[in-house]
C-alpha positions as CSV (number, residue, x, y, z in Angstrom):
1,M,5.0,12.5,-9.3
2,M,1.7,10.6,-9.6
3,N,-1.6,11.8,-8.2
4,V,-4.7,9.7,-7.4
5,D,-6.1,10.0,-10.9
6,A,-2.9,8.6,-12.4
7,I,-2.9,5.8,-9.8
8,K,-6.5,4.8,-10.7
9,K,-5.4,4.4,-14.3
10,L,-3.0,1.6,-13.1
11,L,-4.6,0.1,-10.0
12,P,-8.0,-1.5,-10.1
13,H,-8.8,-0.5,-6.5
14,R,-11.4,2.2,-5.7
15,E,-12.7,4.0,-2.7
16,P,-13.2,3.0,0.0
17,F,-10.5,0.4,-0.6
18,L,-7.8,2.5,-2.4
19,F,-5.1,3.2,0.1
20,V,-2.6,5.2,-2.0
21,D,-3.2,8.9,-2.4
22,A,0.0,9.8,-4.3
23,V,3.3,8.5,-5.4
24,T,6.3,10.7,-4.6
25,R,9.1,8.4,-5.9
26,L,9.2,5.6,-8.5
27,D,12.6,4.4,-9.6
28,D,14.9,1.3,-9.8
29,D,15.1,1.2,-6.0
30,G,11.3,1.0,-5.5
31,I,8.4,3.2,-4.8
32,E,7.5,5.7,-2.2
33,A,3.9,6.8,-1.8
34,Y,1.6,8.1,0.9
35,R,-1.9,7.8,2.3
36,D,-3.4,10.7,4.4
37,I,-5.3,9.1,7.2
38,R,-8.6,11.0,7.3
39,P,-10.8,11.3,10.4
40,G,-13.9,10.1,8.4
41,E,-12.4,6.8,7.3
42,F,-15.1,4.0,7.2
43,Y,-13.3,1.8,9.7
44,F,-12.8,4.3,12.5
45,P,-16.3,4.1,14.1
46,G,-15.7,0.4,14.9
47,H,-11.9,0.5,15.3
48,F,-12.2,1.7,18.0
49,P,-15.1,3.8,19.4
50,G,-13.5,6.8,21.1
51,F,-10.0,5.7,20.1
52,P,-9.7,5.6,16.3
53,V,-6.6,3.6,15.2
54,L,-5.8,2.5,11.6
55,P,-6.1,-1.3,11.5
56,G,-2.7,-3.0,11.0
57,V,-4.1,-5.2,8.2
58,L,-4.9,-2.0,6.2
59,M,-1.3,-0.9,6.6
60,V,-0.3,-4.2,5.0
61,E,-2.9,-3.6,2.3
62,A,-1.5,-0.1,1.6
63,I,2.1,-1.5,1.3
64,A,0.8,-4.2,-1.1
65,Q,-1.0,-1.6,-3.2
66,A,2.1,0.5,-3.4
67,G,4.1,-2.6,-4.4
68,I,1.8,-3.8,-7.2
69,L,1.6,-0.2,-8.4
70,L,5.4,-0.3,-8.8
71,V,5.0,-3.4,-11.1
72,L,2.1,-1.9,-13.1
73,A,4.0,1.4,-13.6
74,R,7.0,-0.5,-15.0
75,Q,5.0,-3.0,-17.0
76,P,1.9,-1.2,-18.4
77,E,0.9,-4.3,-20.4
78,F,-0.3,-5.8,-17.1
79,V,-2.7,-2.9,-16.4
80,G,-6.3,-4.2,-16.2
81,K,-5.3,-7.5,-14.5
82,K,-6.7,-8.4,-11.1
83,T,-4.3,-7.8,-8.3
84,L,-4.5,-10.3,-5.5
85,F,-2.7,-11.1,-2.3
86,A,-0.7,-14.4,-2.4
87,G,0.8,-14.1,1.1
88,V,2.0,-11.9,3.9
89,E,5.3,-12.7,5.7
90,R,7.0,-11.2,8.7
91,A,4.4,-8.5,9.4
92,R,5.4,-6.4,12.4
93,F,3.4,-3.5,13.8
94,R,5.5,-0.9,15.6
95,R,3.3,2.2,16.0
96,Q,-0.3,3.1,16.1
97,V,-1.5,5.4,13.3
98,V,-4.3,7.8,14.0
99,P,-6.5,10.2,12.0
100,G,-4.7,13.3,10.7
101,E,-1.4,11.5,10.1
102,R,0.4,10.8,6.8
103,L,1.3,7.2,6.3
104,V,4.4,7.0,4.0
105,L,4.5,3.7,2.1
106,E,7.7,2.2,0.8
107,A,8.1,-1.0,-1.3
108,R,10.8,-2.6,-3.3
109,L,10.4,-5.6,-5.5
110,V,12.7,-8.5,-4.4
111,A,11.5,-11.3,-6.6
112,A,9.2,-11.9,-9.6
113,R,8.2,-15.1,-11.3
114,A,5.3,-16.2,-13.4
115,G,3.0,-13.3,-12.3
116,L,4.0,-13.7,-8.6
117,Y,5.7,-10.7,-7.0
118,R,7.4,-10.5,-3.6
119,F,7.8,-7.0,-2.0
120,E,9.6,-5.8,1.1
121,G,7.7,-2.9,2.4
122,R,7.2,-0.6,5.3
123,A,4.8,2.1,6.4
124,R,6.0,5.0,8.5
125,V,4.7,8.3,10.0
126,G,7.5,10.8,9.9
127,D,10.7,8.9,10.9
128,E,8.8,6.3,12.9
129,V,8.1,2.9,11.4
130,A,4.5,1.9,11.9
131,C,4.6,-1.4,10.0
132,E,7.0,-3.7,8.2
133,A,6.0,-6.6,6.0
134,T,7.0,-8.8,3.1
135,V,4.0,-9.2,0.9
136,L,3.3,-11.5,-2.1
137,G,1.0,-10.3,-4.9
138,V,-0.2,-12.0,-8.0
139,L,-1.7,-10.6,-11.2
140,R,-4.5,-12.6,-12.8
141,D,-6.8,-12.1,-15.8
């Protein structure tokens, strides 16, 4: 539905900190996107040598990027604003994610007020949940 070039027209993030490769669903219920976890990712040599694991904080970042992408796709007048974290609540990590896996990202908007957005999200590999979190994002000039 939306490839990385279309995503870059909405999100300000760029490699190596863009964690959404494509959007597969965008509707009133929320967004579904994915990130293919590549063996050459910049963080694997240090996390961990000989045992590469996607850092949990980057799963939360990917959920947040999917969530704010949902807002920007629905409200294109906000494209070009800075997207910032305002908080993370109830983050739970349930599964390790390793190179070669596809991380499916889901987010739904649960509240919005004065440029502050609350999303419930999760990241999964296949049918297994890897991470669940509520994230707050803010849009600023």
